N, C-alpha and C positions, 0 to 999 in steps of 0.2 A: 487589426493589431499586428504590429510587426514582431516576428520571432527574433529573439536575441540569443546569443550563445556566450558561454564562458568555458574555460578550460580547467579541468581539475588537476590536482597535483599528480595524478596518474597519467595525465596527457589526454584524457577523454574530453571531447567537445560536447557540451550539454546544451541542448536547445531549451528555451524557457520563455514564458510570458510572466512578467511581474507588473502588478497594478499597485500603485501607491495608495495609501489610505491609513486610517487609524489602526491601532493595535488593540488587543493582540492580533497579529496577522494570522491568516489562514493559509495552510500549505496542503495541496492535494498530491497524494502519492498514488499513482495508478497501479494497475494489476499486471500480471504476467502477459507479456506480448501486447499490451494495450498502449495507448499514447495519451497525450494531453488534449486531444481533440474530442474525447468521448463525451457522452451525454452528461455524466456527473461532473466532469471537470468544467464544462461550459456552464452548467447550472450554477456551480459555485462561483464562477467568474461573474455571472449576472447578480448573484446574491451579494457578493462582495461590493460590486459597484453600487447596488441599491442601498447598501448599508454603510458606505464609505469605509470599507475595511481593506487593509492591505491583503493582497492575494498573490500566491505563487503557484504556478503549475509548470511542470517540466517533463522532459522525456529522459528516462534512463538511457545509458549507452546501449546501443543495439536496438533501441526502440524509436519509433517515430522519426523525428528529424535530427536526433543526436547521432554522433559518430559511432562507428563500430559495427560488428556483426553480432546479431542476437545469439548465435550459437557459441560465440566466444565468451559470453557473459555468465555470471553466477550471482547468487544472492549477495555475497560480499561486495562484488563490484557495484551492484545497484544500490546497496546500502552506502557505499562510499560516495556514489553520485548524489544520493539524497542528502547526506551529511554535508557535502561540499556545497550543494545548492542552498541549503538552509543557512549555513554559516557564512557563505559568501554574499548572498543576495538579500538576506533579511536581517533585521535588527530587533532586539527585544524578544519577549515571549511569543511563541507561535502555537496555534491550534492545528494539530496534525489530523488530516482526514485521509485515512488509508483504505483503499479498496482492494479486497482480495489479497494478493501478494503485497500490495501497498500497506495492508494492515500489519504484516510481519515486518516490513521495512520500517514502519512507524514505531513499532516496539523497539527495534534495534536503535533507532535514532533517540528514542526516549531514554534508553539505558545509557547511551553515549553522552548525551547533553541534557540531562533532566532539568537543569536550570533554565533552559531555553524553551521548555515545553509547558504551555499553560493548560492544555487539555488535549484529549485524543478521542477521535471518533473512528471506529472500525466498521467498515461496511463489508459484510461477509468476509471478515478478516481471516486470513489463512496462515497463521503461524506454523512453521515447521512442515509445510506441505510437501516439500521435496522428500522428506523422510516418512511422514505419517500417511500421506495420501499416495504419492507416486511409488516410492520404493516398497512400501508395505503391500501394495496391490500388484506388484510385478510378478508375472509367472517366472518359472525357472528359465524358460526360453528368452523372455525379455531381459532377465538379469544377465544371461549369457551375451545377448546382443549389446547390452550396456557395457559389459566388461570389455567388449571389442571397440567401444567408442561411443555409441549412441543407440537409442531406441525410438521408434515412431509410435506416437499415441494419437488416436482419433480425436478430433476436435468438434465440439458442437457449434463453434463460432466461426469456422473457416473451412474452405474446401480442402485445404491441405492439412495433413496431420501435424501435430506438434512434434518437433524433434527434440528429444531430451538427451542431453550429453552426460557422460560419466562425470565430467567436472561439475556440472550443476548439482548432481546428487552428492558427490564427495565433498565439495566445498560447503554445501548447505549444512552438513553435519557440524561445521564449525560455528554455525549461526543460530542454533536451536535455542528457543526461549522458554519452552515449556518443561525443561528438565531441571531447572534451577529456579530459585526465588525470583519473582518478577514484581519488583516494587515500582508502582506508578503513582507518585505522590501528587496527583492532580485529578480532576474529573475525567472519567472515561465513559463513553457511550458506545455500546455495541449494537449494531443494527443487522438483522439476519432474517432472510426469507425461509419459510418452512419447506418450500419446493426447490430449494437450491440443491442441485445434484452434484455440483462441483465442490462446494464447501458446505457440507451438511450441517444442520443445527447442532449436532454433537460437538463440532469444533468450537462453536461459540460458547456452548455450555462448559466445555473443558477450560477455555480461556477465562470465563467468568469465575470458575471455581479456583483456578490457579493464581490469577493475578491478585495483587494486593493494592487497593486504592481506597482513599477516603470517601469516594463517591463513584461507584461503578454500577452501571445499569445495563441490562440487556433487553432490547425490544425485539420480539419475534413477530414477523408479519406473515399471517397465514396466506399461502398461495403465491407469495413473492418468490421469484427465481434469483439466480446468481447476479443477473444484471442490476437488479434493484434500481431500475431507472424509470418506473412508471411515475406519473404525476404524484400519486399518493406516496410512493417511496421517497421521491425527491422532497416532498413536503416534510417527511420525517427527518431527513438530513438537515433541513433548515431548522426544524424544531430542536434537534440535538445541538446545533450551533447556538441557538438562542439560549440554551441552558449552560453554555460555556462562559468562563470569566470574561468580563467586559472591562473597558477602560483603557487608558493610554498604556502602551507597552512598547 
């Protein structure tokens, strides 16, 4: 499948794959420093093809095949990328599937264009993580490093540490969703592993308690980690999709 690109109003070139099909369409929003070639994105691609459903996956700026430097980006930029991708490349209602940071981005999209969202699935969703996970856990030495520009954090998924910039933390404070009412007027499914050390179950429980939705359910999977990519976990994503609205959109 050939990768295509489009340019956002901010001048960022976003790489994407779009598959035509029936609606409501499905949009995958990836995590922090991940891309559209991951296990969950490709699983959803296959699911959409098997079910004749429209499907969009893309790379935020500074991620994967899109333009830009990761270190220049922040939550607001990636939200703008997601909003542009959905409004430019899709039509009608969409089901948002957000993994980790993509769960936060999905919530921001849902608040911005609720009339375009038919449902939302959060996979180890990480709303407000720059504030509640990163900043809240920094030592005074790390905060001093951040004030000077950036701080390095060890990663379980790469040989090199994550470089966290002052802008990522500062800009994230403008995008928090757990400090004010969070109205989600559509079905929501939250999927969470109990052995997730990056986004612990307490985050999912907080989101469950805070959000307002006519149909909101949380599934906890004992032993599952942050990747949530085992065959059993992928089957649960498909089950969540099967519970979402169907029909032309």
